[in-house]
C-alpha positions in Angstrom: 119.9 141.3 92.9 117.1 143.3 93.8 115.0 142.5 97.2 111.3 142.8 96.0 110.5 140.7 99.0 111.2 143.2 101.7 108.4 145.4 102.0 105.8 143.1 101.1 102.8 143.1 102.7 102.4 139.2 103.2 104.8 138.4 106.2 105.4 134.8 104.3 107.0 136.8 101.6 109.2 138.9 103.9 110.7 135.7 105.5 111.7 134.9 102.2 113.1 138.1 101.5 116.8 137.3 102.9 117.0 134.1 100.5 119.8 133.8 97.7 116.7 133.5 95.4 115.7 136.5 92.9 112.0 135.9 94.0 109.3 138.2 92.6 106.3 138.9 93.9 103.1 137.9 92.1 102.2 140.2 89.3 103.2 140.7 85.5 106.5 142.0 85.8 107.8 138.6 86.4 106.2 137.0 83.3 107.7 139.9 81.5 110.8 138.8 82.5 110.3 135.0 81.9 109.1 136.0 78.2 112.0 138.6 77.9 114.9 135.4 78.9 112.6 132.9 77.3 112.6 130.8 80.7 110.1 128.9 82.7 108.9 130.2 85.9 109.0 128.5 89.4 105.4 129.6 91.2 105.9 128.4 94.6 103.0 128.9 97.4 102.6 128.8 100.7 101.5 130.9 103.7 103.4 131.9 107.0 102.0 129.0 109.5 102.9 126.1 107.2 105.6 124.0 109.0 106.6 122.3 105.5 106.9 125.6 104.1 109.1 126.6 106.3 111.3 123.3 106.3 111.5 123.6 102.2 112.8 127.3 102.8 115.7 126.6 105.2 116.9 123.7 103.3 116.4 124.3 99.7 115.8 128.5 99.2 118.5 129.3 101.6 120.9 127.2 99.9 123.2 129.3 97.5 124.0 126.7 95.2 120.2 125.9 94.6 119.9 129.6 94.3 122.1 130.1 91.9 120.5 127.2 90.0 117.1 128.3 90.1 117.8 132.3 89.2 119.9 131.1 86.2 117.2 129.0 84.5 114.1 130.2 86.0 112.0 133.1 87.1 111.1 132.5 90.6 107.8 133.8 91.9 106.7 133.6 95.8 102.9 133.6 96.6 101.3 134.0 99.9 97.9 131.4 99.3 95.8 133.5 101.8 96.5 137.0 99.9 96.1 135.5 96.7 93.6 132.8 96.9 92.4 132.8 93.0 96.0 131.8 92.3 96.0 129.2 94.7 92.9 127.5 93.2 94.2 127.9 89.7 97.4 126.1 90.6 96.3 123.6 93.0 93.7 122.7 90.2 96.7 122.0 87.6 99.0 120.3 90.3 96.1 117.7 90.3 97.2 116.6 86.9 101.2 115.5 88.3 100.3 114.7 92.1 97.6 113.3 94.1 99.1 114.3 97.4 98.1 118.1 97.3 99.0 120.5 100.0 101.9 123.1 100.9 104.3 124.2 99.9 102.9 124.0 96.2 105.5 124.6 93.6 104.3 124.7 90.0 106.5 125.2 86.8 104.5 127.6 84.3 105.5 128.8 80.9 106.2 132.6 80.4 102.4 132.5 79.3 101.4 131.4 82.6 100.5 128.0 81.4 101.2 125.2 84.1 103.2 122.3 82.8 104.7 120.6 85.9 104.0 121.0 89.9 104.7 119.0 93.3 104.7 120.1 96.9 107.5 119.5 99.1 110.7 118.4 97.4 113.7 117.7 99.7 117.5 118.8 99.5 118.3 114.8 98.8 116.5 111.8 97.4 114.2 110.1 99.8 112.0 107.1 99.7 111.7 107.3 96.0 111.0 111.1 96.1 113.7 113.3 93.9 115.7 116.0 95.4 114.8 119.5 94.6 118.2 119.8 92.4 116.7 117.0 90.6 113.6 118.6 89.8 115.2 121.7 88.5 117.4 119.6 86.2 114.6 117.7 84.8 112.4 120.6 84.3 115.1 122.7 82.6 115.8 119.7 80.4 112.2 118.9 79.4 112.1 122.9 78.7 115.4 123.0 76.2 115.1 119.8 74.9 111.3 119.0 74.3 110.0 122.2 74.4 107.1 121.8 71.7 106.0 119.2 74.0 106.0 120.8 77.5 104.0 123.8 75.6 101.3 121.5 73.8 100.9 120.2 77.5 101.1 123.3 79.6 98.0 124.5 76.6 96.1 121.4 76.8 96.3 121.6 80.8 95.0 125.2 80.7 92.3 124.2 78.4 91.1 121.7 81.2 91.5 124.1 84.0 89.2 126.1 82.0 87.0 123.9 81.0 86.4 122.3 84.7 86.4 124.8 86.7 83.3 127.4 85.6 80.6 128.1 87.4 79.2 126.5 90.2 76.4 125.1 88.0 79.2 123.2 86.3 81.3 122.2 89.4 77.6 120.5 90.6 76.9 118.8 87.7 73.9 120.5 87.4 72.0 121.2 84.0 72.5 125.0 85.0 68.7 125.2 84.8 67.7 123.7 88.4 65.8 126.6 90.3 64.5 123.9 93.1 66.5 122.9 96.5 65.8 119.5 97.6 62.9 118.6 100.2 63.5 117.8 103.8 63.5 113.8 103.0 66.1 114.3 100.3 68.5 116.3 103.2 67.9 114.0 105.9 69.1 111.0 103.5 72.5 112.5 102.8 72.8 113.9 106.4 72.2 109.9 107.7 75.3 109.3 105.4 77.1 111.8 107.3 76.4 110.2 110.6 77.1 107.0 109.8 80.6 108.2 109.1 80.9 109.2 113.0 83.9 108.4 114.7 82.0 107.0 117.7 85.3 106.3 119.8 86.7 109.6 119.7 84.1 112.2 117.9 84.6 113.7 114.8 84.6 112.2 111.5 87.5 110.7 109.7 91.0 108.9 110.9 94.1 110.7 110.9 94.5 113.6 110.5 91.7 114.8 112.3 90.2 118.1 111.2 87.5 120.1 113.6 85.5 120.3 110.3 83.4 123.4 111.8 81.1 124.3 109.1 79.6 120.4 109.3 79.4 120.9 113.0 77.3 124.3 112.0 75.1 122.2 109.9 74.4 119.4 112.7 73.8 121.7 115.4 70.6 123.0 113.4 69.2 119.9 113.1 67.2 117.7 115.7 67.6 114.3 117.3 70.5 112.1 116.3 72.6 115.0 114.2 72.7 117.3 116.9 74.1 114.7 119.2 76.9 113.8 116.7 77.9 117.4 117.1 77.7 117.7 120.4 79.6 114.6 121.0 82.6 115.7 118.6 82.5 119.3 120.5 82.8 117.5 123.7 85.7 115.3 122.7 87.8 118.1 121.1 87.4 120.0 124.0 88.7 117.5 126.5 91.7 116.7 123.7 95.1 118.0 123.1 93.9 119.9 120.1 92.2 122.7 122.5 95.3 124.9 124.1 94.5 124.8 128.1 96.3 127.8 128.7 95.9 130.4 125.9 92.4 129.1 125.1 91.6 128.4 121.3 92.2 125.0 119.1 95.5 124.1 117.1 94.4 123.7 113.4 94.2 119.6 113.5 95.4 116.6 115.3 97.9 114.2 113.9 96.3 111.4 115.4 92.7 109.9 115.4 92.2 111.0 119.0 93.0 114.4 118.3 96.2 114.3 120.0 99.2 115.1 118.5 98.3 118.3 117.3 99.8 120.4 114.4 100.1 123.4 116.5 99.4 126.6 114.0 96.3 128.6 115.3 94.0 130.2 112.4 91.9 132.9 112.8 88.8 131.2 110.6 88.9 127.7 113.0 88.8 129.5 116.2 86.0 131.8 114.6 84.0 129.4 113.6 84.5 127.0 116.5 83.3 129.9 118.9 80.2 130.0 117.2 79.6 126.0 117.3 80.8 126.1 121.1 78.2 129.1 121.7 75.4 127.4 120.2 76.0 124.0 121.8 76.1 125.7 125.2 72.8 127.3 124.7 71.1 124.3 123.3 72.6 121.7 126.4 73.8 124.4 129.2 77.1 122.2 129.6 79.4 124.5 131.6 82.4 122.7 129.5 81.1 124.0 126.3 80.7 127.2 128.0 84.1 127.1 129.3 85.5 126.6 125.8 83.9 128.9 124.0 84.9 131.6 126.8 88.4 130.6 126.1 88.5 130.7 122.6 87.0 134.3 122.6 89.8 135.4 125.0 92.4 133.4 122.8 90.6 136.0 119.5 90.6 139.4 121.8 94.0 138.7 123.6 95.6 136.3 121.2 95.1 137.2 117.9 93.6 141.1 118.1 95.9 143.7 117.1 96.3 147.1 118.4 94.3 148.4 115.1 91.6 146.2 116.0 91.9 144.0 113.2 92.5 140.1 113.8 95.9 138.3 113.0 95.4 135.7 110.3 97.5 132.9 112.1 99.7 132.1 115.0 102.7 130.0 114.0 103.4 126.5 115.0 107.1 126.9 115.0 108.8 129.2 118.0 112.3 129.1 119.8 112.2 127.6 123.1 115.1 127.9 125.2 117.4 128.8 122.0 116.3 125.8 120.2 113.7 125.8 117.1 110.8 123.6 118.3 107.5 122.7 116.6 104.8 123.3 119.0 107.4 123.2 121.8 106.0 126.3 123.0 102.4 125.1 123.5 103.4 122.0 125.5 104.8 124.1 128.3 102.5 125.9 131.2 101.4 129.0 131.7 104.5 129.9 134.2 106.8 128.6 131.5 105.6 130.1 128.7 106.1 133.7 130.1 109.8 133.3 130.1 109.4 132.5 126.3 109.0 134.4 123.1 105.2 133.8 122.2 105.1 131.9 118.2 105.1 134.3 115.6 101.3 135.8 114.5 100.7 136.4 110.6 99.8 140.0 111.3 98.3 139.9 107.9 94.4 141.3 108.2 92.1 139.5 105.5 88.8 141.0 105.3 86.5 137.7 105.1 88.3 135.9 107.8 87.8 139.2 110.0 84.2 139.2 109.1 84.1 135.4 110.7 85.4 136.7 113.8 83.3 139.6 114.0 80.1 137.7 113.7 81.2 135.4 116.5 82.5 137.4 118.8 79.1 139.2 118.4 77.2 135.9 118.9 79.2 134.9 121.6 79.2 138.3 123.5 75.5 138.4 123.3 74.3 134.8 124.4 77.1 134.3 127.2 76.5 137.8 128.5 80.3 139.3 127.9 80.1 142.8 127.0 83.7 143.1 126.2 84.0 140.8 123.4 81.2 143.0 121.5 83.8 146.0 122.1 86.7 143.6 120.3 84.0 143.1 117.6 82.9 146.5 117.0 86.5 147.6 117.3 87.6 145.2 114.4 84.5 146.2 112.0 85.3 150.1 112.2 88.8 149.1 111.3 87.9 147.2 108.6 85.3 149.9 107.5 87.6 152.9 107.8 90.6 150.9 106.0 89.2 148.1 103.8 86.2 149.3 102.1 86.7 151.9 99.8 85.0 154.0 96.8 85.8 153.1 93.4 86.3 155.7 90.9 82.8 154.9 89.4 81.0 155.6 92.6 80.8 151.8 93.7 82.0 150.4 96.6 85.5 148.1 97.0 86.5 146.1 99.2 90.5 145.4 99.9 91.3 141.7 100.6 94.5 142.0 102.9 96.5 144.5 104.7 99.0 144.9 107.5 100.2 147.7 109.9 98.0 150.1 107.6 99.4 149.2 104.5 96.6 147.8 102.0 97.6 144.7 99.5 97.1 144.8 95.9 95.9 141.4 95.7 92.3 141.1 94.5 89.6 140.6 96.9 86.8 138.1 96.1 83.2 137.2 96.6 84.3 135.3 99.6 85.6 138.6 101.3 82.5 140.6 100.4 80.4 137.8 101.8 82.0 137.0 104.9 82.5 140.5 106.2 78.8 141.4 104.9 77.5 138.4 107.0 79.7 139.7 109.9 78.8 143.1 110.0 75.4 142.1 110.0 75.3 139.5 112.8 77.0 142.6 114.5 74.5 145.3 113.6 71.9 142.6 115.1 73.2 142.3 118.4 74.1 146.0 118.8 71.4 147.9 117.3 73.7 149.7 114.9 72.2 151.0 111.9 75.7 152.0 110.8 77.0 148.2 110.5 73.7 147.3 109.0 74.0 149.4 106.2 77.7 148.8 105.7 76.7 145.1 105.5 73.8 145.8 103.1 76.2 147.8 100.8 78.4 145.1 100.5 76.0 142.5 99.4 74.7 145.0 97.0 78.4 145.2 95.3 78.2 141.4 95.2 74.5 141.8 93.6 75.8 144.1 91.1 78.5 142.7 89.9 76.5 139.2 89.1 78.1 137.6 92.2 81.6 137.5 90.9 84.5 139.7 92.2 83.7 143.1 92.1 87.0 144.8 90.2 87.3 141.7 88.2 89.3 139.2 89.9 93.0 138.8 89.9 94.2 140.8 86.9 97.3 138.6 85.7 95.0 135.3 85.7 92.5 137.5 83.8 95.1 138.4 81.4 96.1 134.7 80.9 92.8 133.3 80.5 93.0 131.2 83.8 90.6 133.5 86.0 88.5 130.8 87.4 86.1 130.9 90.5 87.2 129.5 93.7 86.4 125.9 94.9 82.8 126.0 96.3 83.7 123.2 98.9 84.2 124.4 102.4 85.4 121.8 104.6 87.5 124.3 106.7 85.6 127.5 106.2 82.5 128.7 104.5 83.1 129.1 100.3 82.3 132.3 98.4 79.1 131.1 97.6 77.7 130.2 101.2 79.0 133.0 102.5 77.2 135.1 100.1 73.8 133.3 100.5 74.5 133.3 104.2 74.5 137.2 104.1 71.6 137.3 101.7 69.4 135.1 103.8 70.4 137.9 106.7 69.6 140.4 105.0 66.4 139.0 104.2 65.4 138.4 108.0 66.3 142.0 108.9 64.6 143.6 106.0 61.8 141.4 104.9 62.6 141.8 101.5 61.9 138.5 99.8 64.2 139.5 97.2 67.7 138.8 98.9 66.1 135.1 99.8 65.1 134.4 96.1 69.2 135.8 95.3 69.9 133.3 98.1 68.3 130.2 96.8 69.5 130.8 92.9 72.9 130.8 94.6 72.3 127.5 96.4 70.5 125.5 94.1 73.3 124.7 91.6 75.4 123.0 94.3 72.6 121.3 95.6 73.1 118.0 94.0 77.0 118.0 95.1 76.2 119.4 98.6 74.1 115.8 98.8 76.6 114.0 97.3 79.4 115.1 99.5 78.2 116.6 102.6 81.3 116.3 104.3 82.7 118.9 102.1 79.4 121.4 101.9 78.5 121.6 105.6 77.2 125.1 105.1 75.7 125.0 101.9 73.6 122.1 103.4 72.7 124.0 106.3 71.8 127.0 104.7 69.5 124.7 102.0 68.0 122.8 104.8 66.8 126.3 106.5 64.6 126.7 103.3 62.5 124.0 104.6 61.6 125.4 108.1 59.6 128.3 109.0 61.6 131.3 109.6 61.6 132.8 112.9 62.7 136.0 114.0 63.1 137.4 117.7 63.5 140.8 118.4 64.5 142.2 121.9 63.9 146.1 122.4 65.4 148.0 125.3 64.4 151.1 126.9 66.7 153.9 126.1 69.4 154.9 128.4 70.3 158.4 128.9 71.0 160.6 125.8 71.1 157.3 123.6 72.5 157.4 120.2 73.1 155.1 117.6 76.4 153.6 118.1 79.7 155.4 116.4 83.1 153.9 116.4 84.1 151.3 119.4 85.9 152.9 121.9 89.0 150.6 122.6 89.2 151.8 126.1 85.9 150.0 127.3 83.0 152.4 127.0 79.8 150.3 127.2 77.1 150.1 124.4 73.9 151.2 124.8 72.6 147.8 125.2 75.2 147.1 127.7 74.0 150.0 129.7 70.4 149.0 129.7 71.7 145.1 131.0 71.7 147.0 134.4 68.3 148.5 134.7 66.4 145.5 135.4 63.7 143.7 137.6 63.5 139.8 138.0 61.2 139.6 134.9 63.8 141.5 132.8 66.9 139.3 133.6 64.7 136.3 132.8 63.7 137.7 129.5 67.0 138.5 128.5 68.5 135.0 129.4 65.7 133.4 127.5 66.8 135.5 124.4 70.1 135.0 124.8 69.9 131.2 124.8 67.4 131.3 121.9 68.9 129.1 118.8 67.7 128.6 115.8 66.2 132.1 115.4 67.2 135.5 114.0 67.7 137.4 117.2 68.2 141.1 117.0 68.3 143.6 119.8 68.0 147.3 119.8 67.0 150.3 122.0 63.8 152.2 121.2 65.8 154.7 119.3 67.9 152.5 117.6 64.6 150.5 116.4 63.7 153.9 114.7 66.9 154.5 113.0 66.8 150.8 111.7 63.4 150.5 110.4 64.2 154.3 108.6 67.2 152.9 107.1 65.2 149.9 105.4 65.4 147.3 108.2 61.8 146.6 108.5 62.1 143.9 111.4 62.4 146.4 113.4 59.7 148.8 112.5 56.4 149.6 114.7 58.6 148.0 117.7 58.9 149.6 121.1 59.1 148.6 124.4 56.4 148.3 126.6 56.0 150.4 130.1 59.6 151.1 129.5 60.7 147.8 130.2 62.6 145.4 127.8 60.1 143.9 125.3 60.2 140.8 123.0 58.6 140.4 119.9 58.8 136.5 118.8 57.7 136.2 114.7 57.4 133.2 112.4 57.7 134.1 109.1 57.7 137.9 109.9 54.0 137.2 111.7 54.8 138.2 115.0 53.1 137.3 118.5 51.8 140.1 120.9 54.8 141.8 122.8 56.0 140.1 125.8 57.8 141.5 128.8 58.5 138.2 130.6 60.3 135.1 129.3 57.3 132.6 129.8 55.8 135.1 127.1 58.4 133.2 124.4 57.6 130.0 125.6 55.8 127.3 123.3 
């Protein structure tokens, strides 16, 4: 039997390489083999930190008897949902026709033409509480395929047509008539937010019962709103910081609590959760000055840099919940140990897969936290990651356009198609990094990624997954964002940031056009559209820009690739040269929320202005002192060298 998974980019696929199942990776080869044999396929989808994926692998996919039955009657495909989100999205939609309990592992049976006809999640090795054994499912599907073949094919074709019809453009999903070009007013948004606030768990903070998720996009929305909304976010963040969901030893947060009070966590730690929560805690600290919030933000940043950042500079996508402690496999046992006891154990494995979009989240969050909390070492980590992504993941296509590689590991590139989410999230991260480092190079790279999306009509540059496209099943990703920003909100956010840096109205209008079709759905389901509503609400407020210009240090140049050994950037060097007024001014700028904050030296500002980033045009220091420019809708006050000049 050929081992097709041993050299996979995905650690999840490689973990199945020793199975007796004759696995194929996602690709046309598996479907061609199914057509040759005239058998259905089992598409099994999971990810490396999925607990029940591990369980099913041990119970079923490692069983030689079950594997023999599976190999004889089916072609089996193993998919990493993080590497192939479009595949996961299509099959999740299909699975909803067969089970209300969607999740992972997701196991979908499809025809050789790619049409799903039956699906489920975890199937145990023996029947339990009315759930059939996996062997019984295999027998039933095989019987249906052979004895009721025409019925199965008809069901599959009707389901495929339903998928294509139900998941189309953002306008179709939102219930919009497709012609909406206006956004809801502040009163309408306030009503939707009031409905969201009514569902707060007033005893334990946050939203929902059990399992209890952080819902970082919703917290981001509430932090930008005044009054009760902001208080709800602060209560949730404080409750989580005091709960078992936060790792007190290594920092960072686990994925969710299995109980309403955030206790008994599901111990996997995700890059996207911790990146978004770092942003939230940094903002909440800036608003309140609360030391618990600052300490929590510092712990998250420390975990990102020390726990998830790889030697290459990229960030691993996750850390497992399972580990071996004193020779016994345990779910979360490592994390229940103190620091001294952990030092004697092997840490849970990392999924060292570098995902472009998720790395964009980490880059942006670390840049924000580094500046606000005055930790220059985090800025170096963000730059190290950005340099790695730009060197490896951003490539030039044959037609001269820019293409983004979604995933890599140890310098090896995945063939998985990138998505608009990847472009939007990485572009935003690079632009956020540029804003607080003064680097024209990062700003131009972010703008290039945004332009690639614009040129492709905000669809996947390069056409998306080719197998799904050939099968007529290529659909846009779900626009909801309970865990992290969607492709739509990520792209709109990058466009708005680019608008703030360039002053070009076309970027703001493009963001409006992306968001408007989702407005009705976001208002109806604010818990699932936190970032979308946050961006929509921003259109109803004056835009504020705050630019801090620093004197040039000796031999100042635009920062090149980050020096992982720890060389300070220009802004960090300038920090040392200050009197009391300069210290107070910098502190006031660091604590500013609700504004686009940008920092550059005099020479960097000239480079940025020459590159088309008009926010920096005609900006310079006064009397060789740090100088701030506070602007509303690009109309600026007189420059100030004191914190008092920013008041009011």
